[in-house]
NUPALO-525517 format. One record per residue (C-alpha): residue number from 1; chain; z, y, x. Coordinates in steps of 0.05 Angstrom, whole numbers, plus 32768, in hexadecimal, padded with zeros to 4 digits. Example, Ala and Ser with C-alpha at 12.3 -4.5 7.8 and 13.67 -1.06 7.14 Angstrom:
<pts>
    n  chain    up  north  east
    1      A  809C   7FA6  80F6
    2      A  808F   7FEB  8111
</pts>
This chain:
<pts>
    n  chain    up  north  east
    1      A  78D8   7E6B  7D3B
    2      A  78FA   7E3B  7D15
    3      A  7915   7E48  7CCB
    4      A  794C   7E3C  7C9E
    5      A  795D   7E32  7C5A
    6      A  798B   7E65  7C2F
    7      A  7986   7E3E  7BEA
    8      A  793D   7E47  7BDD
    9      A  7928   7E7B  7C09
   10      A  790C   7E69  7C4D
   11      A  7919   7E9D  7C89
   12      A  7916   7E95  7CD6
   13      A  7954   7E81  7CE9
   14      A  7967   7EB3  7D19
   15      A  7964   7EF9  7CF4
   16      A  7977   7F42  7D00
   17      A  79B0   7F68  7CEB
   18      A  799E   7FB1  7CDF
   19      A  79E7   7FCD  7CE5
   20      A  79E2   7FE4  7D22
   21      A  79B2   800D  7D1A
   22      A  79D2   8038  7CEF
   23      A  7A0D   8045  7D23
   24      A  7A41   8018  7CFE
   25      A  7A66   8002  7D3E
   26      A  7A6F   8049  7D5A
   27      A  7A5E   809B  7D36
   28      A  7A1C   8095  7D46
   29      A  7A14   80AD  7D90
   30      A  79CB   8095  7DB4
   31      A  79B0   8079  7D74
   32      A  7968   8084  7D76
   33      A  7940   806F  7D2D
   34      A  7900   805E  7D5E
   35      A  7923   8032  7D87
   36      A  793C   8009  7D4C
   37      A  78F8   8006  7D2C
   38      A  78D6   7FEC  7D6E
   39      A  790A   7FB9  7D6E
   40      A  78FD   7FA5  7D25
   41      A  78B5   7FA0  7D38
   42      A  78C5   7F72  7D6E
   43      A  78F2   7F44  7D4B
   44      A  78B5   7F39  7D19
   45      A  7887   7F2F  7D52
   46      A  78B4   7EF9  7D69
   47      A  78B6   7ED3  7D28
   48      A  78F4   7EF4  7D07
   49      A  78E7   7EF5  7CC0
   50      A  792C   7F07  7CA8
   51      A  7943   7F50  7CA9
   52      A  798D   7F63  7C8C
   53      A  79A2   7FA6  7C7A
   54      A  79D3   7FC6  7C4A
   55      A  79D6   800E  7C25
   56      A  7A1A   8013  7C40
   57      A  7A00   8016  7C8A
   58      A  79F9   805F  7C9A
   59      A  7A04   8068  7C5F
   60      A  79B6   805E  7C4D
   61      A  7997   8067  7C94
   62      A  7995   801A  7CA0
   63      A  7970   800B  7C60
   64      A  7941   804E  7C74
   65      A  7935   8033  7CB9
   66      A  7921   7FEF  7CA4
   67      A  78F4   800C  7C6F
   68      A  78D1   802D  7CA3
   69      A  78C7   7FF5  7CCB
   70      A  78AD   7FCA  7C9D
   71      A  787B   7FF2  7C7D
   72      A  7834   7FD2  7C82
   73      A  785D   7F8F  7C96
   74      A  7884   7F83  7C50
   75      A  7861   7F3D  7C45
   76      A  787F   7F28  7C89
   77      A  78CB   7F31  7C77
   78      A  78FE   7F17  7C57
   79      A  7927   7F5A  7C40
   80      A  7977   7F4D  7C38
   81      A  79A2   7F87  7C25
   82      A  79DF   7F90  7BFE
   83      A  7A05   7FC2  7BC6
   84      A  7A49   7FCB  7BB3
   85      A  7A74   7FF9  7BE7
   86      A  7A54   8036  7BD2
   87      A  7A63   804C  7B8A
   88      A  7A26   807D  7B6B
   89      A  7A51   808D  7B30
   90      A  7A77   80C3  7B59
   91      A  7AA6   8092  7B84
   92      A  7A7C   809C  7BC2
   93      A  7A75   806E  7BFD
   94      A  7AAF   803F  7C0D
   95      A  7ABD   8036  7BBE
   96      A  7AB1   7FF7  7BAB
   97      A  7A86   7FF0  7B6D
   98      A  7A68   7FAE  7B58
   99      A  7A5E   7FC7  7B10
  100      A  7A1F   7FB1  7AE5
  101      A  7A07   8002  7AEB
  102      A  7A10   8008  7B31
  103      A  79F0   7FCE  7B42
  104      A  79B3   7FEA  7B1E
  105      A  79BD   8032  7B3E
  106      A  79C0   800B  7B87
  107      A  7986   7FE4  7B81
  108      A  7952   801E  7B72
  109      A  796B   8043  7BAE
  110      A  7961   8009  7BDB
  111      A  791B   8000  7BC0
  112      A  7907   803E  7BD0
  113      A  7926   8046  7C17
  114      A  7910   7FFE  7C2D
  115      A  78CB   8010  7C09
  116      A  78BD   7FDA  7BE4
  117      A  78BD   7FB6  7B9D
  118      A  78EE   7F81  7BA7
  119      A  792F   7F6B  7BCB
  120      A  7927   7F23  7BE8
  121      A  7970   7F1A  7BED
  122      A  79A3   7F4A  7BD2
  123      A  79EB   7F44  7BDD
  124      A  7A2B   7F54  7BC5
  125      A  7A43   7F77  7BFD
  126      A  7A90   7F67  7BF0
  127      A  7AAC   7F4F  7BAE
  128      A  7AC7   7F8B  7B85
  129      A  7B10   7F7C  7B67
  130      A  7B03   7FA7  7B2C
  131      A  7AC2   7F84  7B0E
  132      A  7AC0   7F3B  7AF9
  133      A  7A8D   7F12  7B24
  134      A  7A62   7EF8  7AE1
  135      A  7A5B   7F3E  7AD6
  136      A  7A40   7F53  7B19
  137      A  7A10   7F11  7B21
  138      A  79FA   7F15  7AD8
  139      A  79E0   7F64  7AEF
  140      A  79C5   7F40  7B2B
  141      A  79A2   7F0A  7AF7
  142      A  797F   7F42  7AD5
  143      A  7962   7F64  7B16
  144      A  7947   7F20  7B25
  145      A  7922   7F16  7AE1
  146      A  7902   7F5A  7AEF
  147      A  78EC   7F43  7B33
  148      A  790F   7F76  7B52
  149      A  7935   7F4A  7B79
  150      A  7923   7EFF  7B8A
  151      A  7963   7EDC  7BAB
  152      A  79AD   7EF4  7BA3
  153      A  79E4   7EEB  7BD5
  154      A  7A32   7EF7  7BDE
  155      A  7A51   7F17  7C1F
  156      A  7A9A   7EFC  7C2D
  157      A  7AAD   7EDF  7BE9
  158      A  7ADF   7EA9  7BE0
  159      A  7ACA   7E68  7BD5
  160      A  7AE5   7E73  7B82
  161      A  7ABE   7EB2  7B7E
  162      A  7A7A   7E8B  7B92
  163      A  7A83   7E56  7B62
  164      A  7A91   7E86  7B2C
  165      A  7A50   7EB1  7B47
  166      A  7A22   7E71  7B4C
  167      A  7A31   7E57  7B0B
  168      A  7A12   7EA0  7AEF
  169      A  79D1   7E9B  7B17
  170      A  79C8   7E76  7B55
  171      A  79D8   7E96  7B96
  172      A  79AF   7E93  7BD4
  173      A  79DC   7EA1  7C0B
  174      A  7A21   7EB3  7C1C
  175      A  7A2D   7EE3  7C5B
  176      A  7A6D   7EE2  7C85
  177      A  7A87   7EE0  7CCD
  178      A  7A7A   7E9E  7CF0
  179      A  7A77   7E94  7D3B
  180      A  7A95   7E6D  7D78
  181      A  7ACB   7EA0  7D69
  182      A  7AD6   7EA3  7D1F
  183      A  7AD3   7E54  7D05
  184      A  7AF6   7E61  7CC1
  185      A  7AB5   7E52  7C93
  186      A  7AB6   7E0B  7CB1
  187      A  7AF4   7DF5  7C89
  188      A  7AE5   7E09  7C43
  189      A  7AAC   7E38  7C3D
  190      A  7A6F   7E13  7C60
  191      A  7A79   7DD7  7C35
  192      A  7A82   7DF2  7BF7
  193      A  7A3C   7E1A  7C03
  194      A  7A1C   7DD9  7C17
  195      A  7A33   7DB1  7BD4
  196      A  7A15   7DED  7BAE
  197      A  79D6   7DF6  7BD6
  198      A  79E7   7E37  7BEA
  199      A  79D1   7E53  7C32
  200      A  79F7   7E73  7C6A
  201      A  79F1   7EB2  7C89
  202      A  7A25   7EBE  7CCA
  203      A  7A28   7F09  7CD9
  204      A  7A45   7F22  7D1D
  205      A  7A31   7EDC  7D3A
  206      A  7A39   7EF5  7D7D
  207      A  7A8B   7F10  7D6E
  208      A  7A76   7F56  7D66
  209      A  7A59   7F53  7DA9
  210      A  7A92   7F2D  7DCA
  211      A  7A64   7EEA  7DDB
  212      A  7A32   7F13  7DF6
  213      A  7A5E   7F13  7E3A
  214      A  7A47   7F54  7E47
  215      A  7A93   7F74  7E37
  216      A  7ACD   7F5E  7E65
  217      A  7B04   7F94  7E51
  218      A  7B0F   7FB9  7E14
  219      A  7B0D   7FF8  7E45
  220      A  7AC0   7FF3  7E43
  221      A  7AC0   7FFE  7DF5
  222      A  7AB2   8050  7DE7
  223      A  7AF4   8066  7DC5
  224      A  7AC9   8071  7D88
  225      A  7AB5   802E  7D7F
  226      A  7ACB   8004  7D3D
  227      A  7ADC   7FCC  7D6B
  228      A  7B19   7FF6  7D8D
  229      A  7B3A   7FE6  7D45
  230      A  7B2D   7F9B  7D46
  231      A  7B65   7F6D  7D54
  232      A  7B3D   7F40  7D7D
  233      A  7B22   7F77  7DAF
  234      A  7B68   7F93  7DB5
  235      A  7B8C   7F85  7DFD
  236      A  7BAF   7F47  7E01
  237      A  7B7D   7F1E  7DC8
  238      A  7B43   7F3D  7DFB
  239      A  7B5D   7F1C  7E36
  240      A  7B65   7ED2  7E12
  241      A  7B22   7ED8  7DF2
  242      A  7B00   7EDF  7E37
  243      A  7B03   7E98  7E35
  244      A  7ACF   7E8D  7DFE
  245      A  7A9E   7EB3  7E27
  246      A  7AB0   7E8B  7E6B
  247      A  7AA0   7E49  7E49
  248      A  7A5B   7E65  7E25
  249      A  7A48   7E83  7E6F
  250      A  7A4F   7E44  7E91
  251      A  7A25   7E18  7E5C
  252      A  79F3   7E52  7E61
  253      A  79EC   7E4B  7EAC
  254      A  79DD   7E05  7E99
  255      A  79AB   7E0A  7E6B
  256      A  798E   7E4B  7E83
  257      A  799C   7E7D  7E49
  258      A  79CB   7EBB  7E42
  259      A  7A12   7EB5  7E23
  260      A  79EC   7ED4  7DDC
  261      A  79BE   7EA0  7DD9
  262      A  79EF   7E59  7DE5
  263      A  7A1D   7E84  7DB1
  264      A  79E0   7E89  7D81
  265      A  79C5   7E41  7D92
  266      A  7A08   7E25  7D84
  267      A  7A0A   7E49  7D42
  268      A  79BF   7E2E  7D38
  269      A  79CC   7DE7  7D44
  270      A  7A02   7DEC  7D07
  271      A  79CF   7DDE  7CD3
  272      A  798E   7DEC  7CB7
  273      A  79B0   7E1C  7C7E
  274      A  79CA   7E4F  7CB0
  275      A  79A6   7E88  7CC9
  276      A  79CF   7EBC  7CEE
  277      A  79BB   7F02  7CF2
  278      A  79CA   7F1E  7D3C
  279      A  79D5   7F6A  7D31
  280      A  79B0   7F95  7D61
  281      A  7982   7FD5  7D6D
  282      A  7972   7FC7  7DB8
  283      A  792B   7FAB  7DBE
  284      A  7948   7F7E  7DFD
  285      A  7984   7F63  7DCF
  286      A  794B   7F49  7D99
  287      A  7926   7F28  7DD3
  288      A  7964   7F06  7DE9
  289      A  7981   7EED  7DA3
  290      A  793F   7ED6  7D8D
  291      A  7935   7EA7  7DCD
  292      A  797A   7E7F  7DB5
  293      A  793D   7E5B  7D8D
  294      A  7925   7E39  7DC4
  295      A  796C   7E2C  7DE3
  296      A  797E   7DDE  7DDD
  297      A  79C2   7DD1  7DE6
  298      A  79D4   7D79  7DF2
  299      A  7A0E   7D5A  7DD3
  300      A  7A3A   7D64  7E0B
  301      A  7A2F   7DB5  7E05
  302      A  7A3E   7DBA  7DBE
  303      A  7A78   7D8A  7DBF
  304      A  7A96   7DB6  7DF9
  305      A  7A84   7DF4  7DCA
  306      A  7AA4   7DD3  7D8D
  307      A  7AE6   7DCA  7DBA
  308      A  7AEC   7E15  7DC5
  309      A  7B22   7E30  7DA1
  310      A  7B0C   7E70  7D76
  311      A  7B20   7EB2  7D84
  312      A  7B6B   7ED1  7D81
  313      A  7B76   7F05  7D5B
  314      A  7B67   7F17  7D12
  315      A  7B20   7F1D  7CFD
  316      A  7B28   7F62  7CD9
  317      A  7B5B   7F9A  7CE3
  318      A  7B86   7F9D  7CA0
  319      A  7B5F   7FD1  7C82
  320      A  7B1B   7FAE  7C89
  321      A  7B3F   7F67  7C75
  322      A  7B54   7F85  7C37
  323      A  7B0C   7F84  7C1F
  324      A  7B00   7F3D  7C22
  325      A  7B00   7F0E  7BE5
  326      A  7B30   7ED5  7BEC
</pts>
């Protein structure tokens, strides 16, 4: 598989997100850790080197699964995880805490669960409005000096926060949503990241599964599925957003690829500093997603995809939107 560059870090240009292995979309029904581990092993066999998780996923369960899966194969993998959405000083799960003390507690838990002595890419999961970013990055810089962290990242950070963080210690990667149905980063974020030499890791590169073409109605989602609360999956917006999938299907037919592979191939065509992390716990989906590495889109195909109007509806509901730094 071809590689991408995130700052000074080299990763496979298609990674694997381990969020759904902890049942984040639903309340956890049908989860199978053994199946998740098989999916990770298959990804590694196919050339994926970039695994993304977080202490918040589960909480902790996703990191534990990744740790079990990479045992004996640690040197093949770039491990990325995140801190900051669990307060270890009493606030608990869902409480933002990026204080230096919490960072130092969080890293020890992640190292233990992942069965490793270093985190290759350590992200602040969400910007903590109660702690200056300079203090958080200063703590991360100490972890780098100790060898417990090799590179640092930010998730859902604003341009101003990115500049302030990068001035304290080089930031290797920014993680936020980017896909055919979320084009917002193109306006300001991508130009800034490229000017600073920071790589970009798009999460939800398949629009939370929408761009796979497997969903044709919100009624197909289980009642406890997180996407039921997402404005883009609401009835009226859903119907309008199907136009994206229909065009992706059409191009897939022309290049003998699935809609998911076309959507990922479009992202890969945006630059060698972009490394999407499609999330799945299914072996078949891993094989499908990594197959996007071989999909060739012509200039005409890319132009047709570029002309598509992004998704109708807000990216998040109000509660989730309030966690994003602006």
